[in-house]
C-alpha positions as CSV (number, residue, x, y, z in Angstrom):
1,X,31.7,-20.8,7.0
2,X,35.0,-22.1,6.6
3,X,38.0,-20.0,5.2
4,X,38.7,-20.3,1.5
5,X,43.1,-19.9,1.9
6,X,43.8,-17.2,0.0
7,X,40.7,-15.3,-0.1
8,X,38.8,-13.1,2.4
9,X,34.7,-13.4,2.7
10,X,33.2,-10.8,4.1
11,X,29.4,-9.3,4.3
12,X,28.1,-7.4,1.1
13,X,25.3,-5.5,0.2
14,X,24.9,-7.4,-3.0
15,X,21.4,-9.5,-4.1
16,X,22.3,-13.2,-5.4
17,X,22.8,-13.2,-9.1
18,X,20.6,-15.4,-11.7
19,X,24.7,-17.6,-12.0
20,X,24.7,-18.6,-9.0
21,X,24.0,-22.4,-8.7
22,X,23.0,-24.6,-6.2
23,X,23.8,-28.5,-5.7
24,X,21.4,-31.2,-7.8
25,X,21.3,-32.7,-4.3
26,X,19.8,-29.6,-2.6
27,X,16.4,-29.7,-0.9
28,X,15.2,-26.8,-2.3
29,X,16.1,-28.5,-6.5
30,X,14.9,-31.6,-5.3
31,X,11.4,-30.4,-3.9
32,X,10.8,-28.2,-7.2
33,X,12.3,-30.6,-10.1
34,X,10.2,-33.7,-8.5
35,X,6.6,-31.9,-8.9
36,X,7.3,-31.2,-12.5
37,X,5.9,-33.4,-15.3
38,X,7.9,-34.6,-18.0
39,X,6.8,-31.9,-21.1
40,X,7.1,-28.9,-18.4
41,X,10.8,-30.5,-17.8
42,X,11.6,-30.6,-21.5
43,X,9.9,-27.2,-22.1
44,X,11.9,-25.6,-19.1
45,X,15.0,-27.6,-20.3
46,X,14.9,-25.9,-23.9
47,X,14.1,-22.3,-22.5
48,X,17.3,-22.4,-20.2
49,X,19.3,-23.1,-23.8
50,X,17.9,-19.6,-25.6
51,X,19.9,-17.3,-25.8
52,X,19.2,-15.1,-24.2
53,X,19.9,-17.3,-20.7
54,X,22.7,-19.2,-21.7
55,X,24.8,-16.9,-19.5
56,X,23.1,-18.2,-16.3
57,X,21.9,-21.8,-17.6
58,X,25.0,-23.2,-19.5
59,X,25.2,-26.6,-18.9
60,X,28.2,-29.3,-18.8
61,X,29.1,-30.1,-22.4
62,X,32.0,-31.9,-23.6
63,X,34.7,-29.1,-23.5
64,X,34.0,-28.6,-19.9
65,X,35.7,-31.6,-19.7
66,X,38.9,-31.4,-17.9
67,X,42.0,-33.1,-15.6
68,X,38.6,-35.2,-14.5
69,X,37.4,-36.9,-16.8
70,X,38.9,-40.4,-15.9
71,X,36.3,-40.3,-12.7
72,X,33.8,-39.1,-15.3
73,X,33.8,-42.1,-17.2
74,X,30.8,-43.6,-15.0
75,X,28.8,-41.4,-15.3
76,X,25.2,-42.0,-16.7
77,X,24.8,-39.7,-19.5
78,X,28.1,-38.8,-21.8
79,X,27.7,-34.6,-22.3
80,X,26.7,-33.5,-25.0
81,X,29.2,-30.9,-27.8
82,X,27.5,-28.3,-28.4
83,X,24.0,-26.1,-27.3
84,X,22.8,-27.7,-31.0
85,X,23.5,-31.0,-30.1
86,X,21.2,-30.8,-26.5
87,X,18.2,-29.2,-28.3
88,X,17.7,-31.6,-30.8
89,X,18.4,-34.2,-27.7
90,X,15.6,-32.9,-26.0
91,X,13.2,-31.8,-29.1
92,X,13.5,-36.2,-29.8
93,X,12.6,-36.5,-26.3
94,X,9.2,-34.5,-26.4
95,X,8.0,-35.8,-29.6
96,X,8.4,-39.8,-28.2
97,X,6.6,-40.7,-24.8
98,X,8.2,-41.8,-22.1
99,X,8.6,-41.2,-18.0
100,X,8.8,-38.2,-15.8
101,X,12.2,-39.5,-14.4
102,X,14.0,-39.9,-17.9
103,X,13.8,-36.4,-18.6
104,X,14.7,-35.6,-14.6
105,X,18.2,-37.9,-14.4
106,X,18.8,-35.9,-17.2
107,X,19.0,-32.9,-16.4
108,X,20.1,-33.3,-13.2
109,X,22.5,-35.7,-13.0
110,X,23.4,-35.5,-17.2
111,X,23.7,-32.1,-18.4
112,X,23.2,-30.0,-15.6
113,X,25.3,-31.8,-13.1
114,X,27.6,-29.0,-11.9
115,X,24.3,-27.6,-10.5
116,X,21.1,-25.9,-11.2
117,X,21.1,-21.8,-11.3
118,X,19.4,-19.5,-9.2
119,X,17.5,-18.2,-12.3
120,X,16.8,-22.3,-13.2
121,X,15.2,-23.1,-10.1
122,X,13.3,-19.9,-9.7
123,X,11.4,-20.7,-13.3
124,X,11.1,-23.9,-12.3
125,X,8.5,-23.1,-9.6
126,X,6.9,-20.5,-11.6
127,X,6.2,-23.3,-14.1
128,X,4.9,-25.4,-11.6
129,X,3.1,-23.0,-10.3
130,X,1.4,-22.5,-13.5
131,X,1.1,-26.1,-14.4
132,X,-1.3,-26.0,-10.9
133,X,-3.1,-22.9,-10.1
134,X,-3.9,-24.5,-6.8
135,X,-0.9,-24.8,-6.2
136,X,-0.7,-21.9,-3.3
137,X,-3.1,-20.0,-1.1
138,X,-2.8,-16.0,-2.0
139,X,-4.1,-13.2,0.1
140,X,-5.4,-10.2,-2.0
141,X,-3.6,-6.6,-0.3
142,X,-4.9,-3.6,-2.2
143,X,-2.3,-0.6,-3.0
144,X,-3.6,2.7,-1.8
145,X,-2.0,6.0,-0.9
146,X,-1.0,7.5,2.4
147,X,-2.9,11.3,2.9
148,X,-0.2,13.6,3.0
149,X,-1.1,16.4,5.4
150,X,1.1,18.4,4.7
151,X,0.7,19.2,1.1
152,X,-1.2,22.4,0.8
153,X,-4.3,21.6,-0.5
154,X,-6.4,24.1,-3.4
155,X,-10.2,25.1,-4.1
156,X,-9.7,22.5,-7.1
157,X,-11.1,19.0,-6.2
158,X,-8.7,16.2,-7.7
159,X,-8.9,12.5,-6.9
160,X,-5.1,12.5,-6.4
161,X,-5.3,10.0,-3.8
162,X,-7.1,7.1,-6.1
163,X,-3.9,7.3,-8.4
164,X,-1.8,4.7,-8.5
165,X,1.6,3.9,-9.3
166,X,3.3,3.8,-12.5
167,X,4.9,0.3,-12.5
168,X,8.4,0.8,-14.0
169,X,9.9,-3.1,-13.5
170,X,13.5,-2.5,-13.2
171,X,12.5,1.4,-10.9
172,X,10.9,-1.0,-9.0
173,X,13.4,-4.1,-8.6
174,X,16.1,-2.0,-7.7
175,X,14.2,0.5,-5.1
176,X,13.0,-3.3,-3.2
177,X,16.4,-4.2,-3.2
178,X,17.5,-1.6,-2.0
179,X,15.2,-1.8,1.3
180,X,16.3,-5.5,1.8
181,X,19.7,-6.1,0.8
182,X,20.6,-4.6,4.5
183,X,18.6,-7.1,6.4
184,X,18.7,-10.7,4.0
185,X,20.5,-11.8,0.7
186,X,17.6,-12.2,-2.0
187,X,17.5,-13.6,-5.6
188,X,14.9,-12.0,-7.7
189,X,13.3,-13.0,-10.5
190,X,10.3,-10.7,-12.5
191,X,8.0,-12.1,-15.5
192,X,4.9,-11.1,-17.2
193,X,2.9,-14.2,-18.4
194,X,1.4,-14.3,-22.0
195,X,-1.3,-16.5,-20.7
196,X,-2.9,-14.7,-17.8
197,X,-3.0,-10.8,-17.8
198,X,-0.9,-10.8,-14.4
199,X,2.6,-10.4,-13.7
200,X,4.5,-13.0,-10.9
201,X,7.8,-11.4,-8.7
202,X,9.7,-14.5,-7.1
203,X,11.7,-13.3,-3.9
204,X,13.8,-15.6,-2.1
205,X,15.2,-14.9,0.7
206,X,18.4,-16.3,2.2
207,X,18.9,-15.6,5.9
208,X,22.7,-15.1,5.8
209,X,25.0,-11.9,4.8
210,X,26.7,-13.7,2.6
211,X,25.3,-14.0,-0.9
212,X,28.3,-16.8,-2.5
213,X,27.6,-20.3,-4.2
214,X,28.9,-21.5,-0.6
215,X,26.8,-19.7,1.2
216,X,24.0,-20.7,-0.7
217,X,25.3,-24.3,-0.9
218,X,24.7,-24.7,3.0
219,X,21.1,-26.8,2.9
220,X,19.3,-26.5,6.4
221,X,16.5,-29.0,8.0
222,X,15.1,-25.5,9.9
223,X,12.0,-24.0,8.8
224,X,14.0,-21.1,8.8
225,X,16.0,-21.0,5.9
226,X,15.9,-20.0,2.6
227,X,12.3,-19.9,0.9
228,X,10.4,-18.4,-1.3
229,X,7.9,-15.7,-1.8
230,X,5.7,-15.0,-4.5
231,X,3.3,-11.8,-5.2
232,X,1.2,-11.3,-8.3
233,X,0.0,-8.4,-10.1
234,X,-2.8,-8.2,-11.9
235,X,-2.6,-6.2,-14.8
236,X,-5.3,-3.1,-14.4
237,X,-5.4,-3.4,-10.9
238,X,-5.0,-1.9,-7.5
239,X,-4.7,-4.9,-5.9
240,X,-1.7,-7.3,-5.5
241,X,-2.0,-11.0,-4.3
242,X,0.6,-13.0,-1.8
243,X,1.8,-16.1,-1.3
244,X,4.2,-16.3,2.3
245,X,4.3,-20.1,1.4
246,X,6.1,-22.2,-1.5
247,X,3.5,-25.5,-1.5
248,X,0.7,-25.9,0.9
249,X,1.0,-27.4,4.2
250,X,4.9,-25.8,5.0
251,X,5.4,-24.8,8.4
252,X,7.2,-21.6,9.0
253,X,9.2,-21.1,12.3
254,X,8.6,-17.4,13.6
255,X,12.2,-15.9,12.2
256,X,11.3,-17.1,8.5
257,X,7.5,-15.6,9.2
258,X,9.5,-12.4,10.4
259,X,11.4,-12.3,7.4
260,X,8.7,-13.0,4.8
261,X,6.7,-10.0,6.9
262,X,9.5,-7.6,5.9
263,X,9.4,-8.6,2.5
264,X,5.6,-7.9,1.9
265,X,6.5,-4.2,4.2
266,X,8.9,-3.6,1.2
267,X,6.6,-3.9,-1.6
268,X,4.6,-1.0,-1.0
269,X,7.8,1.2,-0.1
270,X,9.3,0.0,-3.2
271,X,6.8,1.9,-5.1
272,X,6.9,5.2,-2.9
273,X,8.8,8.4,-3.8
274,X,8.2,11.7,-2.0
275,X,5.2,12.9,-1.5
276,X,3.6,10.0,-2.7
277,X,3.3,7.2,0.0
278,X,1.4,3.8,-0.5
279,X,0.9,0.9,1.7
280,X,-1.0,-2.1,1.9
281,X,-4.4,-2.4,3.0
282,X,-6.4,-6.1,3.7
283,X,-8.7,-6.6,1.5
284,X,-9.7,-10.1,4.4
285,X,-10.0,-12.0,0.6
286,X,-7.8,-15.6,0.4
287,X,-8.5,-18.5,-2.0
288,X,-6.3,-20.6,-3.7
289,X,-7.7,-20.1,-7.6
290,X,-5.5,-17.5,-9.6
291,X,-9.4,-17.5,-11.5
292,X,-11.3,-16.5,-8.5
293,X,-8.7,-13.7,-7.8
294,X,-8.7,-12.4,-11.0
295,X,-12.6,-12.6,-11.0
296,X,-13.0,-10.9,-8.0
297,X,-9.8,-8.7,-7.9
298,X,-8.9,-8.6,-10.5
299,X,-8.8,-5.4,-13.1
300,X,-12.4,-3.9,-13.1
301,X,-13.0,-6.0,-10.3
302,X,-12.6,-2.9,-7.9
303,X,-16.1,-2.6,-6.9
304,X,-17.3,-6.2,-5.7
305,X,-19.9,-6.6,-7.6
306,X,-20.4,-9.8,-7.4
307,X,-23.2,-12.5,-6.6
308,X,-26.2,-11.5,-8.2
309,X,-24.6,-8.5,-9.2
310,X,-21.9,-9.8,-11.5
311,X,-24.7,-9.4,-14.8
312,X,-23.5,-6.3,-14.8
313,X,-19.8,-6.5,-15.1
314,X,-19.5,-9.2,-17.5
315,X,-22.6,-7.9,-19.7
316,X,-24.2,-11.3,-19.8
317,X,-27.0,-9.6,-21.4
318,X,-26.9,-7.5,-24.2
319,X,-30.2,-5.1,-23.3
320,X,-29.5,-2.0,-21.0
321,X,-29.1,-2.7,-17.7
322,X,-32.5,-0.7,-16.8
323,X,-34.4,-2.9,-19.2
324,X,-33.2,-6.3,-17.4
325,X,-36.6,-6.7,-15.4
326,X,-38.7,-7.2,-18.7
327,X,-35.7,-9.2,-20.7
328,X,-35.9,-12.4,-17.8
329,X,-39.5,-12.4,-18.3
330,X,-39.0,-12.1,-22.3
331,X,-36.3,-15.1,-21.5
332,X,-38.4,-17.0,-19.4
333,X,-41.9,-17.0,-21.6
334,X,-39.3,-17.8,-24.3
335,X,-38.4,-21.1,-22.6
336,X,-41.8,-22.3,-21.8
337,X,-42.7,-22.4,-25.2
338,X,-39.8,-24.2,-26.4
339,X,-40.3,-26.9,-23.3
340,X,-44.2,-26.9,-24.4
341,X,-43.1,-27.6,-28.3
342,X,-39.9,-30.3,-26.8
343,X,-42.7,-31.8,-24.7
344,X,-45.3,-32.5,-28.5
345,X,-45.0,-36.4,-28.9
346,X,-43.3,-36.8,-32.6
347,X,-42.6,-39.6,-35.4
348,X,-42.3,-42.5,-33.5
349,X,-41.3,-40.7,-30.2
350,X,-43.4,-42.3,-26.9
351,X,-45.7,-40.2,-25.2
352,X,-44.6,-39.2,-22.1
353,X,-46.9,-38.0,-18.7
354,X,-44.7,-35.0,-16.8
355,X,-45.7,-33.3,-13.4
356,X,-46.7,-29.6,-15.0
357,X,-46.3,-29.2,-11.0
358,X,-42.9,-30.3,-10.3
359,X,-41.1,-29.1,-13.5
360,X,-42.7,-25.5,-12.8
361,X,-41.7,-24.8,-8.8
362,X,-38.2,-26.6,-10.4
363,X,-38.1,-23.9,-13.1
364,X,-39.2,-21.2,-10.5
365,X,-36.5,-22.2,-7.6
366,X,-34.0,-22.0,-10.5
367,X,-34.9,-19.0,-12.0
368,X,-34.6,-17.2,-8.3
369,X,-30.9,-19.1,-7.8
370,X,-30.8,-17.1,-11.8
371,X,-31.3,-14.3,-9.9
372,X,-29.4,-14.7,-6.6
373,X,-26.1,-15.9,-8.1
374,X,-26.4,-14.2,-11.9
375,X,-23.5,-15.6,-13.6
376,X,-21.4,-16.5,-10.3
377,X,-22.0,-19.9,-8.1
378,X,-21.4,-22.5,-11.2
379,X,-19.7,-25.8,-10.5
380,X,-17.0,-25.5,-13.4
381,X,-16.3,-21.6,-14.2
382,X,-12.8,-22.6,-12.2
383,X,-13.6,-19.8,-9.6
384,X,-13.8,-21.8,-6.9
385,X,-13.6,-21.0,-3.0
386,X,-12.7,-22.8,-0.4
387,X,-13.4,-21.2,2.5
388,X,-16.1,-19.1,4.0
389,X,-15.9,-17.9,7.3
390,X,-18.8,-15.1,9.2
391,X,-18.9,-14.2,12.8
392,X,-22.6,-13.0,13.9
393,X,-22.9,-9.7,15.3
394,X,-26.6,-9.9,15.3
395,X,-28.2,-9.5,19.1
396,X,-30.7,-12.4,20.5
397,X,-34.5,-11.1,20.9
398,X,-35.2,-9.9,24.1
399,X,-36.2,-13.0,26.1
400,X,-37.5,-13.4,30.2
401,X,-35.1,-11.1,33.1
402,X,-34.3,-15.5,34.5
403,X,-33.9,-16.7,30.9
404,X,-31.6,-14.1,30.0
405,X,-29.7,-14.2,33.7
406,X,-28.8,-17.9,32.7
407,X,-27.6,-17.3,28.5
408,X,-25.6,-14.7,30.0
409,X,-23.5,-16.3,32.4
410,X,-23.1,-19.0,29.3
411,X,-21.7,-16.7,27.4
412,X,-19.6,-15.3,30.2
413,X,-18.1,-19.5,30.8
414,X,-17.5,-19.1,27.0
415,X,-16.0,-16.1,26.5
416,X,-13.7,-17.1,29.2
417,X,-13.4,-20.4,27.6
418,X,-12.3,-19.0,24.7
419,X,-9.9,-17.2,26.2
420,X,-7.9,-19.4,27.3
421,X,-7.7,-21.1,24.2
422,X,-4.4,-21.5,22.4
423,X,-3.0,-21.2,19.4
424,X,-3.4,-18.4,16.7
425,X,-5.4,-15.9,17.0
426,X,-8.1,-15.9,14.4
427,X,-9.3,-12.4,12.3
428,X,-12.7,-13.4,13.7
429,X,-12.0,-12.7,17.2
430,X,-13.6,-9.8,18.4
431,X,-11.9,-6.8,18.8
432,X,-11.6,-4.7,21.4
433,X,-13.6,-1.7,19.5
434,X,-16.3,-4.8,18.9
435,X,-16.5,-5.7,22.6
436,X,-17.7,-2.3,24.0
437,X,-20.1,-1.6,21.2
438,X,-21.1,-5.1,22.3
439,X,-21.2,-3.7,26.3
440,X,-22.7,-0.7,25.6
441,X,-25.7,-2.3,23.9
442,X,-28.9,-2.3,26.6
443,X,-30.1,-5.8,27.7
444,X,-28.6,-7.2,24.6
445,X,-27.1,-11.0,24.1
446,X,-24.8,-11.1,21.4
447,X,-23.0,-14.2,21.5
448,X,-19.8,-15.5,19.4
449,X,-21.5,-17.5,16.5
450,X,-19.1,-18.0,14.1
451,X,-20.7,-20.2,10.8
452,X,-18.2,-21.9,8.0
453,X,-18.6,-22.9,4.8
454,X,-16.0,-25.3,2.8
455,X,-15.5,-27.1,0.1
456,X,-14.1,-27.4,-3.6
457,X,-16.4,-24.7,-4.5
458,X,-18.5,-23.0,-1.9
459,X,-21.1,-20.4,-3.4
460,X,-21.6,-23.5,-6.1
461,X,-22.8,-25.4,-3.3
462,X,-25.2,-22.4,-2.1
463,X,-26.5,-22.1,-5.0
464,X,-27.2,-25.8,-6.2
465,X,-28.8,-26.0,-2.4
466,X,-30.8,-23.2,-3.6
467,X,-32.1,-24.8,-6.9
468,X,-32.4,-27.9,-4.8
469,X,-35.2,-26.1,-2.7
470,X,-32.5,-27.2,1.0
471,X,-32.4,-23.6,1.5
472,X,-34.7,-20.6,0.4
473,X,-33.6,-18.5,-2.5
474,X,-36.0,-15.9,-1.6
475,X,-35.2,-15.6,2.4
476,X,-31.6,-15.7,2.2
477,X,-29.0,-13.2,3.2
478,X,-27.1,-11.6,0.3
479,X,-23.9,-12.7,1.9
480,X,-24.4,-16.4,1.3
481,X,-24.4,-15.3,-2.3
482,X,-20.6,-14.0,-2.0
483,X,-21.9,-10.2,-3.1
484,X,-19.6,-8.9,-0.6
485,X,-16.9,-10.0,-2.5
486,X,-14.5,-11.7,1.0
487,X,-14.0,-15.1,2.2
488,X,-14.0,-13.7,6.4
489,X,-16.3,-11.4,7.3
490,X,-18.5,-10.0,10.5
491,X,-22.2,-10.3,10.4
492,X,-24.5,-7.1,11.1
493,X,-28.2,-6.9,10.2
494,X,-27.7,-9.1,7.5
495,X,-24.7,-7.6,5.8
496,X,-21.6,-8.2,5.9
497,X,-19.7,-4.8,8.1
498,X,-17.3,-3.0,6.9
499,X,-14.8,-0.9,8.6
500,X,-13.7,2.6,6.6
501,X,-13.7,1.3,3.2
502,X,-12.6,-2.5,4.0
503,X,-15.2,-4.8,3.5
504,X,-14.9,-7.6,6.2
505,X,-13.6,-7.9,9.8
């Protein structure tokens, strides 16, 4: 880093403040603002001009012109005289139609031509996340308390191990900064949304011992440069949603991935206190939709009440749970009577011949689908899971010796080829414990069979197949309805396997 005459640049343990600016041509600034709509850009500008944000969102005003005024005669936008004038300008832009580029150029080349602060960049990325809830891929983690064996237990039985830490934003941010400051420089922004019951934390990672504006302005083409990591806390839930990529398809190198892992490991440490330590445990659930995350891992969703059991979680029927069967029969009878009335020919309505057998079969399949999926798996519910992967661990039925030997040889060759396969390991790869368990089975052949469902809404697609008669809804295993509440798992005896208390792999 070039030395500045009269100043000494030295590493420090401070965080990156909100007021530090990035050049308007910086890669992160151009990428973040280029994804926002016209309305979002105007909304952000109005937010930055509020009195509470003016200290770290200062625009370029007429009073800021000094010796360089002659060089700025060719500037495309004349600077405003006051904050009030700027507020009126953006109100006028909001009231009329126009293009997104007009507002973006006004912000970057006009009112904030001297640079975009770290606070402005953070709010721009969060605004894009709110505009496009499926822009990132999220992984759900569960906050769990580490058992303390040193504590002397008396005869009283308590559930202290299930208690979650109290989330106090200022204390948490102070502890998190203490964990990360010796390792990296970071900018933090935490905000609680009004539209969704969640709290978002954005951590901007800067891999440098310096936190100055000059260090931030250094634009690197490496994928291991400064990047943002997002964390979401649902209100009243033990889960945390983690997204280690700023955008889908982002390529992250080994060094950048290591820095993100350091931030992830610091989250439970920031919640911990003496004699009360916490850790993040996996849930084997990944999704792009925030609505799906809130549905499966949101407030009150820690009991995995999905699939057909969802009716008991969302109170979709007003009767007592023990009377559900009688209620279902009553609804079916009412539906039949209503259909019979609808089929009667009224005045001026021609009679139509309806195949009663086909109609009853369609009704039966839809009733079966409703019983298996409950209130979940609907095409337009906004809770779509894009990918669902399982590994079948059930052994094949025993066969003759010759055939068995041939299949064993085939399975061994397949295992050998998989062992030579390059690339990142999959969560579905069998562990040493799984392989040992298979070897202990007598004369059993357990091939590595994997099934992947992919689409915009996997379980809605399976439900539609049941309604169309392609899949037998009565014989279909429960894991195909999503009742396990995971997106990756191993199947044995027709059920998702669990390790400890975590279903999945």
